[in-house]
Biopython code that builds the backbone (N, CA, C, O; Angstrom):
import numpy as np
from Bio.PDB.StructureBuilder import StructureBuilder

atoms = [
    (1, "MET", "N", (16.653, -10.097, 11.492)),
    (1, "MET", "CA", (15.343, -9.504, 11.293)),
    (1, "MET", "C", (14.698, -10.115, 10.052)),
    (1, "MET", "O", (15.346, -10.339, 9.030)),
    (2, "ASN", "N", (13.418, -10.373, 10.179)),
    (2, "ASN", "CA", (12.645, -10.901, 9.056)),
    (2, "ASN", "C", (11.788, -9.794, 8.459)),
    (2, "ASN", "O", (11.366, -8.875, 9.162)),
    (3, "GLN", "N", (11.535, -9.887, 7.158)),
    (3, "GLN", "CA", (10.635, -8.954, 6.493)),
    (3, "GLN", "C", (9.388, -9.700, 6.059)),
    (3, "GLN", "O", (9.468, -10.796, 5.505)),
    (4, "LEU", "N", (8.227, -9.091, 6.317)),
    (4, "LEU", "CA", (6.958, -9.631, 5.869)),
    (4, "LEU", "C", (5.968, -8.493, 5.745)),
    (4, "LEU", "O", (6.229, -7.381, 6.205)),
    (5, "THR", "N", (4.828, -8.767, 5.122)),
    (5, "THR", "CA", (3.831, -7.713, 4.957)),
    (5, "THR", "C", (3.023, -7.564, 6.237)),
    (5, "THR", "O", (3.036, -8.447, 7.096)),
    (6, "LEU", "N", (2.335, -6.464, 6.358)),
    (6, "LEU", "CA", (1.494, -6.230, 7.524)),
    (6, "LEU", "C", (0.422, -7.305, 7.649)),
    (6, "LEU", "O", (0.048, -7.670, 8.763)),
    (7, "ILE", "N", (-0.080, -7.820, 6.526)),
    (7, "ILE", "CA", (-1.076, -8.893, 6.542)),
    (7, "ILE", "C", (-0.502, -10.133, 7.225)),
    (7, "ILE", "O", (-1.212, -10.810, 7.968)),
    (8, "GLU", "N", (0.759, -10.436, 6.985)),
    (8, "GLU", "CA", (1.390, -11.639, 7.525)),
    (8, "GLU", "C", (1.770, -11.506, 9.006)),
    (8, "GLU", "O", (1.999, -12.510, 9.681)),
    (9, "LEU", "N", (1.835, -10.282, 9.502)),
    (9, "LEU", "CA", (2.160, -10.045, 10.903)),
    (9, "LEU", "C", (1.031, -10.598, 11.769)),
    (9, "LEU", "O", (-0.144, -10.406, 11.454)),
    (10, "GLY", "N", (1.375, -11.276, 12.844)),
    (10, "GLY", "CA", (0.367, -11.873, 13.712)),
    (10, "GLY", "C", (-0.317, -10.842, 14.599)),
    (10, "GLY", "O", (0.243, -9.789, 14.904)),
    (11, "GLN", "N", (-1.535, -11.167, 15.002)),
    (11, "GLN", "CA", (-2.282, -10.280, 15.884)),
    (11, "GLN", "C", (-1.512, -10.079, 17.183)),
    (11, "GLN", "O", (-1.067, -11.051, 17.794)),
    (12, "GLY", "N", (-1.351, -8.829, 17.612)),
    (12, "GLY", "CA", (-0.619, -8.501, 18.827)),
    (12, "GLY", "C", (0.881, -8.337, 18.625)),
    (12, "GLY", "O", (1.581, -7.912, 19.544)),
    (13, "GLU", "N", (1.389, -8.665, 17.438)),
    (13, "GLU", "CA", (2.823, -8.534, 17.175)),
    (13, "GLU", "C", (3.185, -7.103, 16.800)),
    (13, "GLU", "O", (2.361, -6.344, 16.291)),
    (14, "LYS", "N", (4.448, -6.755, 17.068)),
    (14, "LYS", "CA", (4.978, -5.439, 16.727)),
    (14, "LYS", "C", (6.014, -5.583, 15.627)),
    (14, "LYS", "O", (6.679, -6.612, 15.503)),
    (15, "GLY", "N", (6.135, -4.552, 14.850)),
    (15, "GLY", "CA", (7.157, -4.502, 13.823)),
    (15, "GLY", "C", (7.443, -3.070, 13.450)),
    (15, "GLY", "O", (6.717, -2.157, 13.845)),
    (16, "ARG", "N", (8.498, -2.876, 12.692)),
    (16, "ARG", "CA", (8.880, -1.543, 12.232)),
    (16, "ARG", "C", (8.658, -1.487, 10.724)),
    (16, "ARG", "O", (8.996, -2.422, 9.999)),
    (17, "VAL", "N", (8.084, -0.376, 10.265)),
    (17, "VAL", "CA", (7.824, -0.211, 8.833)),
    (17, "VAL", "C", (9.158, -0.115, 8.102)),
    (17, "VAL", "O", (9.976, 0.763, 8.377)),
    (18, "PHE", "N", (9.358, -1.045, 7.160)),
    (18, "PHE", "CA", (10.587, -1.071, 6.373)),
    (18, "PHE", "C", (10.418, -0.310, 5.069)),
    (18, "PHE", "O", (11.319, 0.414, 4.645)),
    (19, "GLY", "N", (9.256, -0.476, 4.430)),
    (19, "GLY", "CA", (9.020, 0.174, 3.145)),
    (19, "GLY", "C", (7.638, -0.140, 2.621)),
    (19, "GLY", "O", (6.815, -0.735, 3.316)),
    (20, "PHE", "N", (7.387, 0.269, 1.380)),
    (20, "PHE", "CA", (6.077, 0.118, 0.762)),
    (20, "PHE", "C", (6.225, -0.423, -0.656)),
    (20, "PHE", "O", (7.176, -0.086, -1.362)),
    (21, "GLU", "N", (5.289, -1.254, -1.061)),
    (21, "GLU", "CA", (5.248, -1.757, -2.438)),
    (21, "GLU", "C", (4.148, -1.025, -3.185)),
    (21, "GLU", "O", (3.140, -1.621, -3.565)),
    (22, "GLY", "N", (4.342, 0.243, -3.388)),
    (22, "GLY", "CA", (3.330, 1.041, -4.068)),
    (22, "GLY", "C", (3.896, 2.373, -4.474)),
    (22, "GLY", "O", (5.044, 2.706, -4.180)),
    (23, "GLY", "N", (3.062, 3.132, -5.161)),
    (23, "GLY", "CA", (3.485, 4.426, -5.656)),
    (23, "GLY", "C", (3.343, 5.539, -4.633)),
    (23, "GLY", "O", (3.050, 5.303, -3.461)),
    (24, "GLN", "N", (3.557, 6.748, -5.104)),
    (24, "GLN", "CA", (3.542, 7.917, -4.228)),
    (24, "GLN", "C", (2.158, 8.163, -3.629)),
    (24, "GLN", "O", (2.054, 8.651, -2.504)),
    (25, "GLY", "N", (1.093, 7.831, -4.365)),
    (25, "GLY", "CA", (-0.257, 7.999, -3.834)),
    (25, "GLY", "C", (-0.481, 7.167, -2.584)),
    (25, "GLY", "O", (-1.032, 7.658, -1.599)),
    (26, "LEU", "N", (-0.052, 5.900, -2.617)),
    (26, "LEU", "CA", (-0.172, 5.018, -1.459)),
    (26, "LEU", "C", (0.660, 5.555, -0.298)),
    (26, "LEU", "O", (0.194, 5.597, 0.841)),
    (27, "ILE", "N", (1.863, 5.956, -0.584)),
    (27, "ILE", "CA", (2.761, 6.469, 0.457)),
    (27, "ILE", "C", (2.166, 7.721, 1.099)),
    (27, "ILE", "O", (2.238, 7.876, 2.318)),
    (28, "ASN", "N", (1.580, 8.614, 0.303)),
    (28, "ASN", "CA", (0.978, 9.828, 0.841)),
    (28, "ASN", "C", (-0.201, 9.513, 1.761)),
    (28, "ASN", "O", (-0.349, 10.137, 2.811)),
    (29, "LYS", "N", (-1.048, 8.543, 1.371)),
    (29, "LYS", "CA", (-2.197, 8.161, 2.201)),
    (29, "LYS", "C", (-1.731, 7.577, 3.530)),
    (29, "LYS", "O", (-2.269, 7.916, 4.583)),
    (30, "LEU", "N", (-0.734, 6.705, 3.480)),
    (30, "LEU", "CA", (-0.225, 6.093, 4.700)),
    (30, "LEU", "C", (0.465, 7.121, 5.589)),
    (30, "LEU", "O", (0.315, 7.083, 6.810)),
    (31, "ASN", "N", (1.213, 8.030, 4.994)),
    (31, "ASN", "CA", (1.868, 9.097, 5.770)),
    (31, "ASN", "C", (0.833, 9.941, 6.496)),
    (31, "ASN", "O", (1.054, 10.348, 7.637)),
    (32, "ALA", "N", (-0.293, 10.208, 5.847)),
    (32, "ALA", "CA", (-1.362, 10.998, 6.465)),
    (32, "ALA", "C", (-1.953, 10.275, 7.674)),
    (32, "ALA", "O", (-2.478, 10.917, 8.584)),
    (33, "MET", "N", (-1.869, 8.945, 7.688)),
    (33, "MET", "CA", (-2.364, 8.150, 8.812)),
    (33, "MET", "C", (-1.299, 7.963, 9.890)),
    (33, "MET", "O", (-1.561, 7.348, 10.924)),
    (34, "GLY", "N", (-0.105, 8.489, 9.651)),
    (34, "GLY", "CA", (0.979, 8.356, 10.624)),
    (34, "GLY", "C", (1.840, 7.131, 10.401)),
    (34, "GLY", "O", (2.692, 6.809, 11.229)),
    (35, "ILE", "N", (1.624, 6.438, 9.281)),
    (35, "ILE", "CA", (2.389, 5.230, 8.979)),
    (35, "ILE", "C", (3.513, 5.609, 8.018)),
    (35, "ILE", "O", (3.306, 5.811, 6.821)),
    (36, "ARG", "N", (4.703, 5.697, 8.592)),
    (36, "ARG", "CA", (5.882, 6.119, 7.833)),
    (36, "ARG", "C", (7.001, 5.103, 8.011)),
    (36, "ARG", "O", (6.996, 4.310, 8.952)),
    (37, "GLN", "N", (7.943, 5.142, 7.105)),
    (37, "GLN", "CA", (9.093, 4.255, 7.198)),
    (37, "GLN", "C", (9.806, 4.495, 8.516)),
    (37, "GLN", "O", (10.070, 5.638, 8.890)),
    (38, "GLY", "N", (10.120, 3.399, 9.228)),
    (38, "GLY", "CA", (10.814, 3.477, 10.498)),
    (38, "GLY", "C", (9.893, 3.493, 11.715)),
    (38, "GLY", "O", (10.363, 3.309, 12.837)),
    (39, "LYS", "N", (8.587, 3.710, 11.518)),
    (39, "LYS", "CA", (7.637, 3.749, 12.634)),
    (39, "LYS", "C", (7.353, 2.348, 13.148)),
    (39, "LYS", "O", (7.273, 1.397, 12.370)),
    (40, "GLU", "N", (7.199, 2.223, 14.469)),
    (40, "GLU", "CA", (6.815, 0.942, 15.063)),
    (40, "GLU", "C", (5.293, 0.839, 15.072)),
    (40, "GLU", "O", (4.591, 1.776, 15.452)),
    (41, "ILE", "N", (4.803, -0.322, 14.645)),
    (41, "ILE", "CA", (3.359, -0.575, 14.549)),
    (41, "ILE", "C", (3.046, -1.842, 15.321)),
    (41, "ILE", "O", (3.794, -2.819, 15.267)),
    (42, "THR", "N", (1.928, -1.817, 16.042)),
    (42, "THR", "CA", (1.395, -3.012, 16.693)),
    (42, "THR", "C", (0.109, -3.395, 15.983)),
    (42, "THR", "O", (-0.794, -2.571, 15.840)),
    (43, "LYS", "N", (0.022, -4.643, 15.535)),
    (43, "LYS", "CA", (-1.191, -5.108, 14.859)),
    (43, "LYS", "C", (-2.218, -5.483, 15.925)),
    (43, "LYS", "O", (-1.974, -6.369, 16.743)),
    (44, "ILE", "N", (-3.364, -4.808, 15.914)),
    (44, "ILE", "CA", (-4.403, -5.018, 16.907)),
    (44, "ILE", "C", (-5.336, -6.145, 16.480)),
    (44, "ILE", "O", (-5.652, -7.027, 17.278)),
    (45, "SER", "N", (-5.779, -6.119, 15.216)),
    (45, "SER", "CA", (-6.690, -7.170, 14.742)),
    (45, "SER", "C", (-6.405, -7.523, 13.291)),
    (45, "SER", "O", (-5.962, -6.688, 12.503)),
    (46, "ASP", "N", (-6.671, -8.781, 12.960)),
    (46, "ASP", "CA", (-6.501, -9.282, 11.598)),
    (46, "ASP", "C", (-7.681, -8.883, 10.732)),
    (46, "ASP", "O", (-8.748, -8.529, 11.234)),
    (47, "SER", "N", (-7.475, -8.947, 9.422)),
    (47, "SER", "CA", (-8.580, -8.732, 8.496)),
    (47, "SER", "C", (-9.313, -10.054, 8.300)),
    (47, "SER", "O", (-8.693, -11.114, 8.227)),
    (48, "PHE", "N", (-10.598, -9.980, 8.219)),
    (48, "PHE", "CA", (-11.406, -11.165, 7.956)),
    (48, "PHE", "C", (-12.080, -10.996, 6.609)),
    (48, "PHE", "O", (-12.745, -9.993, 6.354)),
    (49, "LEU", "N", (-11.900, -11.992, 5.747)),
    (49, "LEU", "CA", (-12.510, -11.988, 4.414)),
    (49, "LEU", "C", (-12.181, -10.723, 3.632)),
    (49, "LEU", "O", (-13.045, -10.160, 2.960)),
    (50, "GLY", "N", (-10.948, -10.285, 3.720)),
    (50, "GLY", "CA", (-10.504, -9.126, 2.950)),
    (50, "GLY", "C", (-10.859, -7.793, 3.578)),
    (50, "GLY", "O", (-10.749, -6.760, 2.917)),
    (51, "GLY", "N", (-11.283, -7.782, 4.834)),
    (51, "GLY", "CA", (-11.628, -6.540, 5.523)),
    (51, "GLY", "C", (-10.398, -5.798, 6.008)),
    (51, "GLY", "O", (-9.269, -6.202, 5.728)),
    (52, "PRO", "N", (-10.617, -4.708, 6.737)),
    (52, "PRO", "CA", (-9.485, -3.889, 7.184)),
    (52, "PRO", "C", (-8.681, -4.522, 8.315)),
    (52, "PRO", "O", (-9.169, -5.388, 9.041)),
    (53, "VAL", "N", (-7.443, -4.069, 8.443)),
    (53, "VAL", "CA", (-6.539, -4.454, 9.519)),
    (53, "VAL", "C", (-6.453, -3.257, 10.460)),
    (53, "VAL", "O", (-6.268, -2.127, 10.009)),
    (54, "THR", "N", (-6.586, -3.496, 11.757)),
    (54, "THR", "CA", (-6.474, -2.420, 12.739)),
    (54, "THR", "C", (-5.085, -2.472, 13.366)),
    (54, "THR", "O", (-4.626, -3.523, 13.813)),
    (55, "VAL", "N", (-4.430, -1.320, 13.387)),
    (55, "VAL", "CA", (-3.083, -1.223, 13.960)),
    (55, "VAL", "C", (-3.020, -0.046, 14.914)),
    (55, "VAL", "O", (-3.866, 0.847, 14.884)),
    (56, "GLN", "N", (-1.997, -0.062, 15.764)),
    (56, "GLN", "CA", (-1.735, 1.075, 16.632)),
    (56, "GLN", "C", (-0.394, 1.674, 16.251)),
    (56, "GLN", "O", (0.625, 0.984, 16.204)),
    (57, "VAL", "N", (-0.415, 2.974, 15.979)),
    (57, "VAL", "CA", (0.787, 3.737, 15.664)),
    (57, "VAL", "C", (0.856, 4.855, 16.689)),
    (57, "VAL", "O", (-0.068, 5.662, 16.787)),
    (58, "ASP", "N", (1.918, 4.910, 17.438)),
    (58, "ASP", "CA", (2.022, 5.830, 18.570)),
    (58, "ASP", "C", (0.841, 5.535, 19.500)),
    (58, "ASP", "O", (0.728, 4.406, 19.979)),
    (59, "ASN", "N", (-0.028, 6.484, 19.772)),
    (59, "ASN", "CA", (-1.190, 6.238, 20.628)),
    (59, "ASN", "C", (-2.492, 6.281, 19.846)),
    (59, "ASN", "O", (-3.556, 6.517, 20.419)),
    (60, "ILE", "N", (-2.415, 6.056, 18.546)),
    (60, "ILE", "CA", (-3.581, 6.155, 17.672)),
    (60, "ILE", "C", (-3.859, 4.799, 17.046)),
    (60, "ILE", "O", (-2.937, 4.123, 16.589)),
    (61, "LYS", "N", (-5.133, 4.397, 17.021)),
    (61, "LYS", "CA", (-5.542, 3.178, 16.330)),
    (61, "LYS", "C", (-6.084, 3.565, 14.964)),
    (61, "LYS", "O", (-6.882, 4.493, 14.831)),
    (62, "VAL", "N", (-5.626, 2.821, 13.938)),
    (62, "VAL", "CA", (-5.974, 3.117, 12.559)),
    (62, "VAL", "C", (-6.416, 1.834, 11.870)),
    (62, "VAL", "O", (-5.806, 0.783, 12.068)),
    (63, "ALA", "N", (-7.467, 1.908, 11.067)),
    (63, "ALA", "CA", (-7.896, 0.777, 10.239)),
    (63, "ALA", "C", (-7.369, 0.998, 8.826)),
    (63, "ALA", "O", (-7.572, 2.057, 8.232)),
    (64, "ILE", "N", (-6.689, -0.015, 8.301)),
    (64, "ILE", "CA", (-6.093, 0.053, 6.964)),
    (64, "ILE", "C", (-6.718, -1.036, 6.116)),
    (64, "ILE", "O", (-6.827, -2.179, 6.558)),
    (65, "GLY", "N", (-7.124, -0.700, 4.918)),
    (65, "GLY", "CA", (-7.720, -1.672, 4.014)),
    (65, "GLY", "C", (-6.784, -2.841, 3.737)),
    (65, "GLY", "O", (-5.562, -2.717, 3.818)),
    (66, "HIS", "N", (-7.385, -3.971, 3.411)),
    (66, "HIS", "CA", (-6.636, -5.206, 3.163)),
    (66, "HIS", "C", (-5.582, -5.011, 2.065)),
    (66, "HIS", "O", (-4.435, -5.429, 2.223)),
    (67, "GLY", "N", (-5.969, -4.385, 0.970)),
    (67, "GLY", "CA", (-5.039, -4.183, -0.144)),
    (67, "GLY", "C", (-3.850, -3.320, 0.228)),
    (67, "GLY", "O", (-2.716, -3.619, -0.146)),
    (68, "MET", "N", (-4.107, -2.253, 0.962)),
    (68, "MET", "CA", (-3.016, -1.373, 1.400)),
    (68, "MET", "C", (-2.118, -2.098, 2.394)),
    (68, "MET", "O", (-0.897, -1.946, 2.363)),
    (69, "SER", "N", (-2.730, -2.888, 3.277)),
    (69, "SER", "CA", (-1.956, -3.624, 4.287)),
    (69, "SER", "C", (-0.990, -4.605, 3.645)),
    (69, "SER", "O", (0.098, -4.849, 4.167)),
    (70, "ALA", "N", (-1.388, -5.166, 2.516)),
    (70, "ALA", "CA", (-0.538, -6.126, 1.825)),
    (70, "ALA", "C", (0.666, -5.458, 1.165)),
    (70, "ALA", "O", (1.592, -6.141, 0.728)),
    (71, "LYS", "N", (0.658, -4.133, 1.093)),
    (71, "LYS", "CA", (1.751, -3.401, 0.448)),
    (71, "LYS", "C", (2.702, -2.749, 1.452)),
    (71, "LYS", "O", (3.644, -2.059, 1.062)),
    (72, "ILE", "N", (2.450, -2.970, 2.751)),
    (72, "ILE", "CA", (3.310, -2.414, 3.792)),
    (72, "ILE", "C", (4.296, -3.496, 4.218)),
    (72, "ILE", "O", (3.888, -4.538, 4.730)),
    (73, "ILE", "N", (5.573, -3.261, 4.015)),
    (73, "ILE", "CA", (6.612, -4.216, 4.355)),
    (73, "ILE", "C", (7.109, -3.899, 5.761)),
    (73, "ILE", "O", (7.513, -2.774, 6.057)),
    (74, "MET", "N", (7.070, -4.921, 6.622)),
    (74, "MET", "CA", (7.457, -4.764, 8.017)),
    (74, "MET", "C", (8.754, -5.517, 8.303)),
    (74, "MET", "O", (9.066, -6.506, 7.641)),
    (75, "GLU", "N", (9.499, -5.043, 9.287)),
    (75, "GLU", "CA", (10.665, -5.749, 9.806)),
    (75, "GLU", "C", (10.332, -6.173, 11.223)),
    (75, "GLU", "O", (9.941, -5.351, 12.051)),
    (76, "VAL", "N", (10.488, -7.466, 11.501)),
    (76, "VAL", "CA", (10.189, -7.980, 12.834)),
    (76, "VAL", "C", (11.354, -8.831, 13.332)),
    (76, "VAL", "O", (12.077, -9.444, 12.548)),
    (77, "ASP", "N", (11.517, -8.852, 14.658)),
    (77, "ASP", "CA", (12.509, -9.727, 15.287)),
    (77, "ASP", "C", (11.842, -11.065, 15.540)),
    (77, "ASP", "O", (10.851, -11.127, 16.268)),
    (78, "LYS", "N", (12.356, -12.132, 14.962)),
    (78, "LYS", "CA", (11.803, -13.471, 15.199)),
    (78, "LYS", "C", (12.933, -14.447, 15.314)),
    (78, "LYS", "O", (12.701, -15.639, 15.515)),
]
sb = StructureBuilder()
sb.init_structure("model")
sb.init_model(0)
sb.init_chain("A")
sb.init_seg("    ")
for serial, (resi, resn, name, xyz) in enumerate(atoms, 1):
    if name == "N":
        sb.init_residue(resn, " ", resi, " ")
    sb.init_atom(name, np.array(xyz, "f"), 0.0, 1.0, " ", f" {name:<3s}", serial, name[0])
structure = sb.get_structure()
């Protein structure tokens, strides 16, 4: 398994949330969006020019800011 940030994950790829590079405030915001350690995420669209990244968690699509996306560590099979 490889680890990379959500930003580095390719469009349409799936991965499992491994961890976060941030404090409790970031973790609380992501948890409120359904993004928790161990959850499988599918990246729907890339960020353009520092814009948000759209992902699917369970059956919900969520837009995450570029900065927050760079702090989400994913595990992917490659």
